[in-house]
PDB file of N, CA, C and O in Angstrom, chain B, residues numbered from 101:
ATOM      1  N   MET B 101       6.489  -1.853 -12.374  1.00  0.00           N
ATOM      2  CA  MET B 101       7.089   0.073 -13.199  1.00  0.00           C
ATOM      3  C   MET B 101       8.690   0.217 -13.511  1.00  0.00           C
ATOM      4  O   MET B 101       9.262  -0.651 -12.851  1.00  0.00           O
ATOM      5  N   ILE B 102       9.391   0.794 -14.078  1.00  0.00           N
ATOM      6  CA  ILE B 102      10.131   0.558 -13.903  1.00  0.00           C
ATOM      7  C   ILE B 102      10.420   2.328 -13.543  1.00  0.00           C
ATOM      8  O   ILE B 102       9.708   3.271 -13.889  1.00  0.00           O
ATOM      9  N   PHE B 103      11.859   2.367 -12.643  1.00  0.00           N
ATOM     10  CA  PHE B 103      11.748   3.836 -12.352  1.00  0.00           C
ATOM     11  C   PHE B 103      13.361   3.794 -11.779  1.00  0.00           C
ATOM     12  O   PHE B 103      13.653   2.716 -11.260  1.00  0.00           O
ATOM     13  N   GLU B 104      14.300   4.682 -11.801  1.00  0.00           N
ATOM     14  CA  GLU B 104      15.463   5.752 -11.383  1.00  0.00           C
ATOM     15  C   GLU B 104      15.489   6.025 -10.569  1.00  0.00           C
ATOM     16  O   GLU B 104      14.411   5.900  -9.989  1.00  0.00           O
ATOM     17  N   PHE B 105      16.330   6.469  -9.960  1.00  0.00           N
ATOM     18  CA  PHE B 105      17.217   7.670  -9.007  1.00  0.00           C
ATOM     19  C   PHE B 105      18.254   7.614  -9.156  1.00  0.00           C
ATOM     20  O   PHE B 105      18.670   6.634  -9.774  1.00  0.00           O
ATOM     21  N   HIS B 106      19.467   8.891  -8.548  1.00  0.00           N
ATOM     22  CA  HIS B 106      20.491   8.897  -9.067  1.00  0.00           C
ATOM     23  C   HIS B 106      21.386   8.238  -7.678  1.00  0.00           C
ATOM     24  O   HIS B 106      21.165   8.717  -6.566  1.00  0.00           O
ATOM     25  N   ILE B 107      22.426   7.083  -7.857  1.00  0.00           N
ATOM     26  CA  ILE B 107      22.917   6.910  -6.726  1.00  0.00           C
ATOM     27  C   ILE B 107      25.009   7.430  -6.517  1.00  0.00           C
ATOM     28  O   ILE B 107      25.898   6.872  -7.160  1.00  0.00           O
ATOM     29  N   SER B 108      25.181   8.250  -5.768  1.00  0.00           N
ATOM     30  CA  SER B 108      26.339   8.766  -5.958  1.00  0.00           C
ATOM     31  C   SER B 108      27.530   7.913  -6.817  1.00  0.00           C
ATOM     32  O   SER B 108      27.266   7.000  -7.600  1.00  0.00           O
ATOM     33  N   ARG B 109      28.566   8.283  -6.582  1.00  0.00           N
ATOM     34  CA  ARG B 109      29.721   6.909  -7.029  1.00  0.00           C
ATOM     35  C   ARG B 109      30.720   6.670  -5.680  1.00  0.00           C
ATOM     36  O   ARG B 109      31.662   5.894  -5.522  1.00  0.00           O
ATOM     37  N   GLU B 110      30.268   7.409  -5.014  1.00  0.00           N
ATOM     38  CA  GLU B 110      30.860   6.882  -3.294  1.00  0.00           C
ATOM     39  C   GLU B 110      30.151   5.428  -2.997  1.00  0.00           C
ATOM     40  O   GLU B 110      30.594   4.376  -2.536  1.00  0.00           O
ATOM     41  N   ALA B 111      28.903   5.817  -3.448  1.00  0.00           N
ATOM     42  CA  ALA B 111      27.500   4.979  -2.492  1.00  0.00           C
ATOM     43  C   ALA B 111      27.713   3.543  -3.509  1.00  0.00           C
ATOM     44  O   ALA B 111      27.853   2.423  -3.018  1.00  0.00           O
ATOM     45  N   ARG B 112      27.708   3.778  -4.807  1.00  0.00           N
ATOM     46  CA  ARG B 112      27.767   2.333  -5.767  1.00  0.00           C
ATOM     47  C   ARG B 112      29.894   1.360  -5.687  1.00  0.00           C
ATOM     48  O   ARG B 112      29.954   0.139  -5.834  1.00  0.00           O
ATOM     49  N   ASN B 113      31.281   2.221  -5.447  1.00  0.00           N
ATOM     50  CA  ASN B 113      31.885   2.220  -5.019  1.00  0.00           C
ATOM     51  C   ASN B 113      31.286   1.180  -3.821  1.00  0.00           C
ATOM     52  O   ASN B 113      31.191  -0.046  -3.881  1.00  0.00           O
ATOM     53  N   LEU B 114      31.008   1.864  -2.990  1.00  0.00           N
ATOM     54  CA  LEU B 114      31.305   1.480  -1.018  1.00  0.00           C
ATOM     55  C   LEU B 114      29.963   0.138  -0.791  1.00  0.00           C
ATOM     56  O   LEU B 114      30.023  -0.352   0.337  1.00  0.00           O
ATOM     57  N   TYR B 115      29.100  -0.321  -1.480  1.00  0.00           N
ATOM     58  CA  TYR B 115      28.107  -1.045  -1.607  1.00  0.00           C
ATOM     59  C   TYR B 115      28.428  -2.076  -3.278  1.00  0.00           C
ATOM     60  O   TYR B 115      27.667  -2.988  -3.602  1.00  0.00           O
ATOM     61  N   ASN B 116      29.518  -1.721  -4.026  1.00  0.00           N
ATOM     62  CA  ASN B 116      30.255  -2.687  -4.848  1.00  0.00           C
ATOM     63  C   ASN B 116      29.006  -3.112  -5.671  1.00  0.00           C
ATOM     64  O   ASN B 116      28.804  -4.327  -5.697  1.00  0.00           O
ATOM     65  N   PHE B 117      27.612  -1.847  -6.750  1.00  0.00           N
ATOM     66  CA  PHE B 117      27.068  -2.642  -7.381  1.00  0.00           C
ATOM     67  C   PHE B 117      27.540  -3.155  -8.430  1.00  0.00           C
ATOM     68  O   PHE B 117      28.665  -3.240  -8.923  1.00  0.00           O
ATOM     69  N   ASP B 118      26.387  -3.530  -8.739  1.00  0.00           N
ATOM     70  CA  ASP B 118      26.905  -3.971 -10.778  1.00  0.00           C
ATOM     71  C   ASP B 118      26.343  -2.730 -11.581  1.00  0.00           C
ATOM     72  O   ASP B 118      25.290  -2.094 -11.621  1.00  0.00           O
ATOM     73  N   GLU B 119      27.683  -2.705 -12.254  1.00  0.00           N
ATOM     74  CA  GLU B 119      27.289  -1.576 -12.820  1.00  0.00           C
ATOM     75  C   GLU B 119      26.650  -1.682 -14.215  1.00  0.00           C
ATOM     76  O   GLU B 119      26.462  -0.910 -15.155  1.00  0.00           O
ATOM     77  N   SER B 120      26.421  -2.851 -13.967  1.00  0.00           N
ATOM     78  CA  SER B 120      25.075  -3.466 -14.993  1.00  0.00           C
ATOM     79  C   SER B 120      23.481  -2.674 -14.766  1.00  0.00           C
ATOM     80  O   SER B 120      22.531  -2.489 -15.526  1.00  0.00           O
ATOM     81  N   LEU B 121      23.782  -2.291 -13.143  1.00  0.00           N
ATOM     82  CA  LEU B 121      22.088  -1.862 -13.252  1.00  0.00           C
ATOM     83  C   LEU B 121      22.053  -0.506 -13.280  1.00  0.00           C
ATOM     84  O   LEU B 121      20.934  -0.006 -13.170  1.00  0.00           O
ATOM     85  N   PHE B 122      23.017   0.248 -13.402  1.00  0.00           N
ATOM     86  CA  PHE B 122      22.982   1.810 -14.021  1.00  0.00           C
ATOM     87  C   PHE B 122      23.331   2.223 -14.906  1.00  0.00           C
ATOM     88  O   PHE B 122      24.214   1.618 -15.514  1.00  0.00           O
ATOM     89  N   ALA B 123      22.698   3.726 -15.530  1.00  0.00           N
ATOM     90  CA  ALA B 123      22.248   4.119 -16.558  1.00  0.00           C
ATOM     91  C   ALA B 123      23.387   5.173 -16.625  1.00  0.00           C
ATOM     92  O   ALA B 123      23.457   5.958 -15.680  1.00  0.00           O
ATOM     93  N   GLN B 124      24.490   5.301 -17.864  1.00  0.00           N
ATOM     94  CA  GLN B 124      25.538   6.399 -17.830  1.00  0.00           C
ATOM     95  C   GLN B 124      24.993   7.905 -16.998  1.00  0.00           C
ATOM     96  O   GLN B 124      25.932   8.520 -16.490  1.00  0.00           O
ATOM     97  N   THR B 125      24.119   8.309 -16.880  1.00  0.00           N
ATOM     98  CA  THR B 125      23.945   8.638 -16.018  1.00  0.00           C
ATOM     99  C   THR B 125      23.913   9.077 -14.691  1.00  0.00           C
ATOM    100  O   THR B 125      23.533  10.062 -14.058  1.00  0.00           O
ATOM    101  N   GLY B 126      24.549   7.794 -14.459  1.00  0.00           N
ATOM    102  CA  GLY B 126      24.815   7.255 -12.895  1.00  0.00           C
ATOM    103  C   GLY B 126      23.548   6.699 -12.092  1.00  0.00           C
ATOM    104  O   GLY B 126      23.612   6.198 -10.970  1.00  0.00           O
ATOM    105  N   ASN B 127      22.196   6.897 -12.973  1.00  0.00           N
ATOM    106  CA  ASN B 127      20.787   6.690 -11.777  1.00  0.00           C
ATOM    107  C   ASN B 127      20.469   4.939 -12.142  1.00  0.00           C
ATOM    108  O   ASN B 127      20.294   4.523 -13.288  1.00  0.00           O
ATOM    109  N   ILE B 128      20.451   4.242 -11.140  1.00  0.00           N
ATOM    110  CA  ILE B 128      19.885   2.946 -11.206  1.00  0.00           C
ATOM    111  C   ILE B 128      18.889   3.120 -12.420  1.00  0.00           C
ATOM    112  O   ILE B 128      18.709   4.163 -13.048  1.00  0.00           O
ATOM    113  N   ILE B 129      18.253   1.858 -12.639  1.00  0.00           N
ATOM    114  CA  ILE B 129      17.296   1.458 -13.217  1.00  0.00           C
ATOM    115  C   ILE B 129      16.588   0.164 -12.796  1.00  0.00           C
ATOM    116  O   ILE B 129      17.116  -0.855 -13.242  1.00  0.00           O
ATOM    117  N   PHE B 130      15.679   0.021 -12.153  1.00  0.00           N
ATOM    118  CA  PHE B 130      15.122  -1.051 -11.382  1.00  0.00           C
ATOM    119  C   PHE B 130      14.010  -1.039 -12.021  1.00  0.00           C
ATOM    120  O   PHE B 130      13.426   0.005 -12.314  1.00  0.00           O
ATOM    121  N   ILE B 131      13.337  -2.929 -12.484  1.00  0.00           N
ATOM    122  CA  ILE B 131      12.486  -2.903 -13.577  1.00  0.00           C
ATOM    123  C   ILE B 131      11.359  -3.954 -12.654  1.00  0.00           C
ATOM    124  O   ILE B 131      10.260  -4.378 -13.013  1.00  0.00           O
ATOM    125  N   ASP B 132      11.897  -4.115 -11.707  1.00  0.00           N
ATOM    126  CA  ASP B 132      11.302  -4.789 -10.846  1.00  0.00           C
ATOM    127  C   ASP B 132      11.707  -4.908  -9.560  1.00  0.00           C
ATOM    128  O   ASP B 132      12.824  -4.632  -9.123  1.00  0.00           O
ATOM    129  N   PHE B 133      10.081  -5.634  -8.518  1.00  0.00           N
ATOM    130  CA  PHE B 133      10.902  -5.616  -7.388  1.00  0.00           C
ATOM    131  C   PHE B 133      11.875  -6.610  -6.732  1.00  0.00           C
ATOM    132  O   PHE B 133      12.792  -6.015  -6.165  1.00  0.00           O
ATOM    133  N   TYR B 134      11.925  -7.548  -6.669  1.00  0.00           N
ATOM    134  CA  TYR B 134      12.818  -8.601  -7.234  1.00  0.00           C
ATOM    135  C   TYR B 134      14.358  -7.448  -7.102  1.00  0.00           C
ATOM    136  O   TYR B 134      14.657  -7.357  -5.911  1.00  0.00           O
ATOM    137  N   ARG B 135      14.975  -6.912  -7.682  1.00  0.00           N
ATOM    138  CA  ARG B 135      15.716  -5.734  -8.115  1.00  0.00           C
ATOM    139  C   ARG B 135      16.158  -5.316  -6.835  1.00  0.00           C
ATOM    140  O   ARG B 135      17.129  -5.577  -6.124  1.00  0.00           O
ATOM    141  N   VAL B 136      15.156  -4.587  -6.754  1.00  0.00           N
ATOM    142  CA  VAL B 136      15.163  -3.528  -5.328  1.00  0.00           C
ATOM    143  C   VAL B 136      15.245  -4.222  -4.134  1.00  0.00           C
ATOM    144  O   VAL B 136      16.065  -3.756  -3.343  1.00  0.00           O
ATOM    145  N   ARG B 137      14.632  -5.200  -3.775  1.00  0.00           N
ATOM    146  CA  ARG B 137      15.086  -6.773  -2.897  1.00  0.00           C
ATOM    147  C   ARG B 137      16.175  -7.177  -2.611  1.00  0.00           C
ATOM    148  O   ARG B 137      16.505  -7.270  -1.429  1.00  0.00           O
ATOM    149  N   ILE B 138      17.174  -7.589  -3.832  1.00  0.00           N
ATOM    150  CA  ILE B 138      18.737  -7.193  -4.252  1.00  0.00           C
ATOM    151  C   ILE B 138      19.428  -6.216  -3.387  1.00  0.00           C
ATOM    152  O   ILE B 138      20.227  -6.355  -2.461  1.00  0.00           O
ATOM    153  N   PHE B 139      18.877  -5.160  -3.968  1.00  0.00           N
ATOM    154  CA  PHE B 139      19.980  -3.717  -3.746  1.00  0.00           C
ATOM    155  C   PHE B 139      19.288  -3.289  -2.557  1.00  0.00           C
ATOM    156  O   PHE B 139      19.222  -2.061  -2.514  1.00  0.00           O
ATOM    157  N   ALA B 140      18.779  -3.837  -1.628  1.00  0.00           N
ATOM    158  CA  ALA B 140      18.386  -3.422  -0.065  1.00  0.00           C
ATOM    159  C   ALA B 140      18.905  -4.370   0.599  1.00  0.00           C
ATOM    160  O   ALA B 140      19.138  -4.314   1.806  1.00  0.00           O
ATOM    161  N   ASP B 141      19.185  -5.559  -0.310  1.00  0.00           N
ATOM    162  CA  ASP B 141      20.035  -6.776   0.562  1.00  0.00           C
ATOM    163  C   ASP B 141      21.285  -6.023   0.561  1.00  0.00           C
ATOM    164  O   ASP B 141      21.729  -5.729   1.671  1.00  0.00           O
ATOM    165  N   LYS B 142      21.960  -5.643  -0.507  1.00  0.00           N
ATOM    166  CA  LYS B 142      23.257  -5.168  -0.347  1.00  0.00           C
ATOM    167  C   LYS B 142      23.839  -4.102   0.878  1.00  0.00           C
ATOM    168  O   LYS B 142      24.898  -4.247   1.490  1.00  0.00           O
ATOM    169  N   ILE B 143      23.279  -3.478   0.978  1.00  0.00           N
ATOM    170  CA  ILE B 143      23.014  -2.131   1.488  1.00  0.00           C
ATOM    171  C   ILE B 143      23.465  -2.723   2.577  1.00  0.00           C
ATOM    172  O   ILE B 143      24.647  -2.832   2.901  1.00  0.00           O
ATOM    173  N   ASN B 144      22.064  -3.302   3.438  1.00  0.00           N
ATOM    174  CA  ASN B 144      22.169  -3.847   4.827  1.00  0.00           C
ATOM    175  C   ASN B 144      23.319  -4.783   4.822  1.00  0.00           C
ATOM    176  O   ASN B 144      24.197  -4.402   5.597  1.00  0.00           O
ATOM    177  N   LYS B 145      23.616  -5.955   4.161  1.00  0.00           N
ATOM    178  CA  LYS B 145      24.554  -6.524   4.173  1.00  0.00           C
ATOM    179  C   LYS B 145      26.000  -5.588   5.220  1.00  0.00           C
ATOM    180  O   LYS B 145      26.460  -6.030   6.273  1.00  0.00           O
ATOM    181  N   LYS B 146      26.327  -4.617   4.714  1.00  0.00           N
ATOM    182  CA  LYS B 146      27.862  -3.413   4.768  1.00  0.00           C
ATOM    183  C   LYS B 146      27.201  -2.672   5.814  1.00  0.00           C
ATOM    184  O   LYS B 146      27.859  -1.665   6.076  1.00  0.00           O
ATOM    185  N   ARG B 147      26.123  -2.777   6.538  1.00  0.00           N
ATOM    186  CA  ARG B 147      25.761  -2.051   7.559  1.00  0.00           C
ATOM    187  C   ARG B 147      25.844  -3.012   8.499  1.00  0.00           C
ATOM    188  O   ARG B 147      25.841  -4.223   8.275  1.00  0.00           O
ATOM    189  N   ASN B 148      25.956  -2.238  10.046  1.00  0.00           N
ATOM    190  CA  ASN B 148      25.441  -3.173  11.243  1.00  0.00           C
ATOM    191  C   ASN B 148      24.790  -2.896  12.006  1.00  0.00           C
ATOM    192  O   ASN B 148      24.890  -2.185  13.006  1.00  0.00           O
ATOM    193  N   LEU B 149      23.575  -3.815  11.299  1.00  0.00           N
ATOM    194  CA  LEU B 149      22.038  -3.315  11.786  1.00  0.00           C
ATOM    195  C   LEU B 149      21.682  -4.348  13.045  1.00  0.00           C
ATOM    196  O   LEU B 149      20.500  -4.635  13.236  1.00  0.00           O
ATOM    197  N   VAL B 150      22.892  -4.989  14.039  1.00  0.00           N
ATOM    198  CA  VAL B 150      22.633  -5.521  15.249  1.00  0.00           C
ATOM    199  C   VAL B 150      23.047  -4.559  15.497  1.00  0.00           C
ATOM    200  O   VAL B 150      23.361  -4.136  14.384  1.00  0.00           O
ATOM    201  N   SER B 151      23.375  -3.641  16.359  1.00  0.00           N
ATOM    202  CA  SER B 151      23.366  -2.172  17.020  1.00  0.00           C
ATOM    203  C   SER B 151      23.047  -1.436  16.676  1.00  0.00           C
ATOM    204  O   SER B 151      23.289  -0.457  17.381  1.00  0.00           O
ATOM    205  N   SER B 152      22.099  -1.075  15.127  1.00  0.00           N
ATOM    206  CA  SER B 152      21.912  -0.330  14.840  1.00  0.00           C
ATOM    207  C   SER B 152      20.272  -0.564  13.734  1.00  0.00           C
ATOM    208  O   SER B 152      19.964   0.107  12.749  1.00  0.00           O
ATOM    209  N   PRO B 153      19.552  -1.645  14.312  1.00  0.00           N
ATOM    210  CA  PRO B 153      19.101  -1.985  13.444  1.00  0.00           C
ATOM    211  C   PRO B 153      17.702  -0.902  12.368  1.00  0.00           C
ATOM    212  O   PRO B 153      16.926  -1.174  11.451  1.00  0.00           O
ATOM    213  N   GLU B 154      18.037   0.342  13.176  1.00  0.00           N
ATOM    214  CA  GLU B 154      17.067   1.387  12.589  1.00  0.00           C
ATOM    215  C   GLU B 154      18.089   2.292  10.926  1.00  0.00           C
ATOM    216  O   GLU B 154      17.973   3.266  10.183  1.00  0.00           O
ATOM    217  N   LYS B 155      18.864   1.291  11.125  1.00  0.00           N
ATOM    218  CA  LYS B 155      19.870   1.327   9.830  1.00  0.00           C
ATOM    219  C   LYS B 155      19.124   0.995   8.759  1.00  0.00           C
ATOM    220  O   LYS B 155      18.704   1.887   8.021  1.00  0.00           O
ATOM    221  N   ALA B 156      18.897  -0.096   8.560  1.00  0.00           N
ATOM    222  CA  ALA B 156      17.912  -1.498   8.099  1.00  0.00           C
ATOM    223  C   ALA B 156      17.438  -0.477   6.246  1.00  0.00           C
ATOM    224  O   ALA B 156      16.547   0.372   6.256  1.00  0.00           O
ATOM    225  N   VAL B 157      18.250  -0.831   4.870  1.00  0.00           N
ATOM    226  CA  VAL B 157      17.095  -0.245   3.949  1.00  0.00           C
ATOM    227  C   VAL B 157      16.231  -0.770   3.748  1.00  0.00           C
ATOM    228  O   VAL B 157      16.703  -1.820   3.314  1.00  0.00           O
ATOM    229  N   LYS B 158      14.352  -0.966   3.697  1.00  0.00           N
ATOM    230  CA  LYS B 158      13.602  -0.928   3.571  1.00  0.00           C
ATOM    231  C   LYS B 158      13.541  -1.122   1.648  1.00  0.00           C
ATOM    232  O   LYS B 158      13.693  -0.223   0.820  1.00  0.00           O
ATOM    233  N   ALA B 159      13.210  -2.923   1.341  1.00  0.00           N
ATOM    234  CA  ALA B 159      13.043  -2.509  -0.270  1.00  0.00           C
ATOM    235  C   ALA B 159      11.381  -1.541  -0.283  1.00  0.00           C
ATOM    236  O   ALA B 159      11.224  -0.597  -1.058  1.00  0.00           O
ATOM    237  N   GLY B 160      10.479  -1.913   0.523  1.00  0.00           N
ATOM    238  CA  GLY B 160       9.959  -0.825   0.054  1.00  0.00           C
ATOM    239  C   GLY B 160       9.448   0.059  -0.240  1.00  0.00           C
ATOM    240  O   GLY B 160       8.620   0.384  -1.091  1.00  0.00           O
ATOM    241  N   SER B 161      10.230   0.700   0.881  1.00  0.00           N
ATOM    242  CA  SER B 161      10.862   2.221   0.954  1.00  0.00           C
ATOM    243  C   SER B 161      11.587   2.908  -0.083  1.00  0.00           C
ATOM    244  O   SER B 161      11.321   3.905  -0.755  1.00  0.00           O
ATOM    245  N   LEU B 162      12.827   1.919  -0.032  1.00  0.00           N
ATOM    246  CA  LEU B 162      13.499   2.433  -2.120  1.00  0.00           C
ATOM    247  C   LEU B 162      12.182   2.467  -3.395  1.00  0.00           C
ATOM    248  O   LEU B 162      12.183   3.153  -4.417  1.00  0.00           O
ATOM    249  N   ASN B 163      11.413   1.760  -3.057  1.00  0.00           N
ATOM    250  CA  ASN B 163      10.441   1.560  -4.122  1.00  0.00           C
ATOM    251  C   ASN B 163       9.418   2.450  -4.034  1.00  0.00           C
ATOM    252  O   ASN B 163       8.920   3.000  -5.016  1.00  0.00           O
ATOM    253  N   ALA B 164       8.921   2.697  -2.384  1.00  0.00           N
ATOM    254  CA  ALA B 164       7.884   4.207  -2.413  1.00  0.00           C
ATOM    255  C   ALA B 164       9.155   5.674  -3.408  1.00  0.00           C
ATOM    256  O   ALA B 164       8.990   6.541  -4.266  1.00  0.00           O
ATOM    257  N   MET B 165      10.293   5.151  -2.583  1.00  0.00           N
ATOM    258  CA  MET B 165      11.010   6.367  -2.823  1.00  0.00           C
ATOM    259  C   MET B 165      11.306   6.984  -4.907  1.00  0.00           C
ATOM    260  O   MET B 165      11.680   7.972  -5.539  1.00  0.00           O
ATOM    261  N   GLY B 166      10.919   5.871  -5.091  1.00  0.00           N
ATOM    262  CA  GLY B 166      11.459   5.694  -7.195  1.00  0.00           C
ATOM    263  C   GLY B 166      10.158   6.134  -7.354  1.00  0.00           C
ATOM    264  O   GLY B 166      10.125   7.300  -7.748  1.00  0.00           O
ATOM    265  N   LEU B 167       9.040   5.607  -7.187  1.00  0.00           N
ATOM    266  CA  LEU B 167       7.447   5.821  -7.469  1.00  0.00           C
ATOM    267  C   LEU B 167       7.227   7.572  -6.731  1.00  0.00           C
ATOM    268  O   LEU B 167       6.869   8.459  -7.505  1.00  0.00           O
ATOM    269  N   ILE B 168       7.360   7.756  -5.927  1.00  0.00           N
ATOM    270  CA  ILE B 168       7.570   9.257  -5.426  1.00  0.00           C
ATOM    271  C   ILE B 168       8.246   9.928  -6.955  1.00  0.00           C
ATOM    272  O   ILE B 168       7.598  10.727  -7.631  1.00  0.00           O
ATOM    273  N   ASP B 169       9.558   9.479  -7.320  1.00  0.00           N
ATOM    274  CA  ASP B 169      10.568  11.167  -8.007  1.00  0.00           C
ATOM    275  C   ASP B 169       9.725  10.858  -9.093  1.00  0.00           C
ATOM    276  O   ASP B 169       9.362  11.908  -9.623  1.00  0.00           O
ATOM    277  N   GLU B 170       8.795   8.863 -10.206  1.00  0.00           N
ATOM    278  CA  GLU B 170       7.951   9.192 -11.157  1.00  0.00           C
ATOM    279  C   GLU B 170       7.542  10.448 -10.768  1.00  0.00           C
ATOM    280  O   GLU B 170       7.937  11.594 -10.982  1.00  0.00           O
ATOM    281  N   ILE B 171       6.514   9.863 -10.047  1.00  0.00           N
ATOM    282  CA  ILE B 171       5.312  10.178 -10.212  1.00  0.00           C
ATOM    283  C   ILE B 171       5.741  12.546  -9.725  1.00  0.00           C
ATOM    284  O   ILE B 171       4.815  13.241 -10.141  1.00  0.00           O
ATOM    285  N   LEU B 172       6.362  12.990  -9.346  1.00  0.00           N
ATOM    286  CA  LEU B 172       7.075  14.167  -9.803  1.00  0.00           C
ATOM    287  C   LEU B 172       7.298  14.817 -10.830  1.00  0.00           C
ATOM    288  O   LEU B 172       6.980  15.935 -11.234  1.00  0.00           O
ATOM    289  N   HIS B 173       8.110  13.661 -11.352  1.00  0.00           N
ATOM    290  CA  HIS B 173       8.681  14.241 -12.591  1.00  0.00           C
ATOM    291  C   HIS B 173       7.397  14.570 -13.384  1.00  0.00           C
ATOM    292  O   HIS B 173       7.006  15.721 -13.579  1.00  0.00           O
ATOM    293  N   TYR B 174       6.791  13.477 -13.816  1.00  0.00           N
ATOM    294  CA  TYR B 174       5.016  14.044 -13.953  1.00  0.00           C
ATOM    295  C   TYR B 174       4.079  15.086 -14.000  1.00  0.00           C
ATOM    296  O   TYR B 174       3.088  15.420 -14.649  1.00  0.00           O
ATOM    297  N   ILE B 175       4.796  15.485 -13.030  1.00  0.00           N
ATOM    298  CA  ILE B 175       3.853  16.625 -12.373  1.00  0.00           C
ATOM    299  C   ILE B 175       4.560  17.824 -12.300  1.00  0.00           C
ATOM    300  O   ILE B 175       4.135  18.887 -11.849  1.00  0.00           O
ATOM    301  N   VAL B 176       6.146  17.497 -12.974  1.00  0.00           N
ATOM    302  CA  VAL B 176       6.397  18.967 -12.994  1.00  0.00           C
ATOM    303  C   VAL B 176       6.868  19.113 -14.741  1.00  0.00           C
ATOM    304  O   VAL B 176       7.298  20.161 -15.224  1.00  0.00           O
ATOM    305  N   GLY B 177       6.677  17.855 -15.496  1.00  0.00           N
ATOM    306  CA  GLY B 177       5.768  17.363 -17.034  1.00  0.00           C
ATOM    307  C   GLY B 177       4.966  18.724 -17.603  1.00  0.00           C
ATOM    308  O   GLY B 177       4.983  19.655 -18.409  1.00  0.00           O
ATOM    309  N   LEU B 178       4.105  17.928 -16.287  1.00  0.00           N
ATOM    310  CA  LEU B 178       2.683  18.572 -16.450  1.00  0.00           C
ATOM    311  C   LEU B 178       2.189  20.382 -16.075  1.00  0.00           C
ATOM    312  O   LEU B 178       1.357  21.096 -16.633  1.00  0.00           O
ATOM    313  N   TYR B 179       3.120  20.658 -14.903  1.00  0.00           N
ATOM    314  CA  TYR B 179       3.113  22.002 -15.091  1.00  0.00           C
ATOM    315  C   TYR B 179       4.105  22.753 -16.172  1.00  0.00           C
ATOM    316  O   TYR B 179       3.519  23.740 -16.616  1.00  0.00           O
ATOM    317  N   LYS B 180       5.316  22.612 -16.691  1.00  0.00           N
ATOM    318  CA  LYS B 180       5.493  22.725 -17.632  1.00  0.00           C
ATOM    319  C   LYS B 180       4.901  23.019 -18.576  1.00  0.00           C
ATOM    320  O   LYS B 180       4.761  24.212 -18.848  1.00  0.00           O
ATOM    321  N   LYS B 181       4.374  22.040 -19.364  1.00  0.00           N
ATOM    322  CA  LYS B 181       3.171  21.674 -20.427  1.00  0.00           C
ATOM    323  C   LYS B 181       2.095  22.130 -20.514  1.00  0.00           C
ATOM    324  O   LYS B 181       1.558  22.280 -21.612  1.00  0.00           O
ATOM    325  N   LYS B 182       1.511  22.464 -19.360  1.00  0.00           N
ATOM    326  CA  LYS B 182       0.221  23.353 -19.439  1.00  0.00           C
ATOM    327  C   LYS B 182       0.402  25.008 -18.661  1.00  0.00           C
ATOM    328  O   LYS B 182      -0.540  25.800 -18.686  1.00  0.00           O
ATOM    329  N   ILE B 183       1.583  25.312 -18.075  1.00  0.00           N
ATOM    330  CA  ILE B 183       1.287  26.485 -17.642  1.00  0.00           C
ATOM    331  C   ILE B 183       2.460  27.565 -17.976  1.00  0.00           C
ATOM    332  O   ILE B 183       2.291  28.739 -18.306  1.00  0.00           O
ATOM    333  N   ASP B 184       3.861  26.775 -17.784  1.00  0.00           N
ATOM    334  CA  ASP B 184       5.065  27.801 -17.930  1.00  0.00           C
ATOM    335  C   ASP B 184       5.989  26.765 -18.743  1.00  0.00           C
ATOM    336  O   ASP B 184       6.753  26.252 -17.926  1.00  0.00           O
ATOM    337  N   LYS B 185       6.186  26.327 -19.863  1.00  0.00           N
ATOM    338  CA  LYS B 185       7.056  26.085 -20.926  1.00  0.00           C
ATOM    339  C   LYS B 185       8.748  26.842 -20.748  1.00  0.00           C
ATOM    340  O   LYS B 185       9.610  26.516 -21.564  1.00  0.00           O
ATOM    341  N   SER B 186       9.028  27.694 -19.792  1.00  0.00           N
ATOM    342  CA  SER B 186      10.573  27.697 -19.339  1.00  0.00           C
ATOM    343  C   SER B 186      10.482  27.556 -18.341  1.00  0.00           C
ATOM    344  O   SER B 186      11.372  28.039 -17.641  1.00  0.00           O
ATOM    345  N   ILE B 187       9.348  26.808 -17.674  1.00  0.00           N
ATOM    346  CA  ILE B 187      10.501  27.312 -16.311  1.00  0.00           C
ATOM    347  C   ILE B 187      11.725  26.692 -15.343  1.00  0.00           C
ATOM    348  O   ILE B 187      12.190  26.798 -14.208  1.00  0.00           O
ATOM    349  N   PHE B 188      11.950  25.826 -16.857  1.00  0.00           N
ATOM    350  CA  PHE B 188      14.144  24.950 -16.390  1.00  0.00           C
ATOM    351  C   PHE B 188      14.703  26.191 -16.734  1.00  0.00           C
ATOM    352  O   PHE B 188      15.498  26.733 -15.967  1.00  0.00           O
ATOM    353  N   ALA B 189      14.297  26.828 -18.065  1.00  0.00           N
ATOM    354  CA  ALA B 189      15.154  28.414 -17.797  1.00  0.00           C
ATOM    355  C   ALA B 189      15.279  29.225 -17.153  1.00  0.00           C
ATOM    356  O   ALA B 189      16.075  30.164 -17.158  1.00  0.00           O
ATOM    357  N   LYS B 190      14.400  28.916 -16.440  1.00  0.00           N
ATOM    358  CA  LYS B 190      13.792  30.147 -15.176  1.00  0.00           C
ATOM    359  C   LYS B 190      14.853  29.743 -14.463  1.00  0.00           C
ATOM    360  O   LYS B 190      15.880  30.409 -14.342  1.00  0.00           O
ATOM    361  N   ALA B 191      14.610  28.379 -13.843  1.00  0.00           N
ATOM    362  CA  ALA B 191      15.118  27.921 -12.708  1.00  0.00           C
ATOM    363  C   ALA B 191      16.121  27.985 -13.018  1.00  0.00           C
ATOM    364  O   ALA B 191      17.025  27.646 -12.254  1.00  0.00           O
TER     365      ALA B 191
END
């Protein structure tokens, strides 16, 4: 499953992510779980996990976050289609 979510410019610079992973909107696009693991590893290499192991980023958590984001997009789309087409204008 392909999913995407926004990564701030500050985080992109701090972790030196490959810009080819990002859409023009600043969203990172993951096309497979392997890329999520590489992304998490890059973050973890910049963190002091010896003294703060709870700060480790888990690839499974990132993957879950992306799936939840996609599910919410779908739900909002259904709401817009079936209940209130002007929901975004009202927001």
